[in-house]
N, C-alpha and C positions, 0 to 999 in steps of 0.2 A: 554781412550778411551769408554764412555758407549756403550752398543749394546742401540737401540731404539725396544723398548717394541711393539709389537701391538696388539692394542686392540681388540676384536672375536665384532662382531655385534651379538646383541640379537637379535637370535630369534625369528621373530612374532606368535605369538601361537592365532591359529584360532581356537576358542567355540569350542562342541562338543555336540550334541545334549543329555540333560541330565544335561548337565551343569550344575549351579546352583552359583545364582547373588544378594546377600541380601533373601532375601524373592519370588523372579523370577527363574523360572525352565525354560530352554531354549527349545521349544521345535520343534521347524523349522526351517531351514533354504533355505533363498527366493534371488534366487543368484539377480542380476541387468539384467530389462529389457531394452530395446533400448532407452529410456528416461532419464535413469537412470542408475549412477554408483557406485549409494550404495545398499552393499548386505543388507536386513533385515533381520531378526530378531523373526518366535512371541515364546514368551514368555507367560507363566501360572505365571499367582499370586498366593499362597499356600490359598487366598480367593476362587481362580476357574479363577478369571477373565482375558481373552485371551486379548494377544494386541501385537502391531509392534513396533521394534523400531531399530534404528543403531546401530551395536558391537559398535560405541566410547560412544554413551550413559550407558553401559551397566558398561563396564572397566573403566568410570571416577567414577563410584557410585551417578552418576544423577537418575537414576533407581534402587530404592531397593525395591518399591514399587506398583503395582498398582495405589494409590492415592497417 
């Protein structure tokens, strides 16, 4: 009889200020407010434009630059 092998849960990675996703760099983490449950991240493109986005968009690769 075989033993059941437990799979380890993958630990969630939380980005740090300075992490780079494509051509954008994370510059600020904005905690959720009363009306929203999403943590927003302020990022800067290599051309200098600063924008906000939730982290799943950066992880999925949907945001690679400011344009």
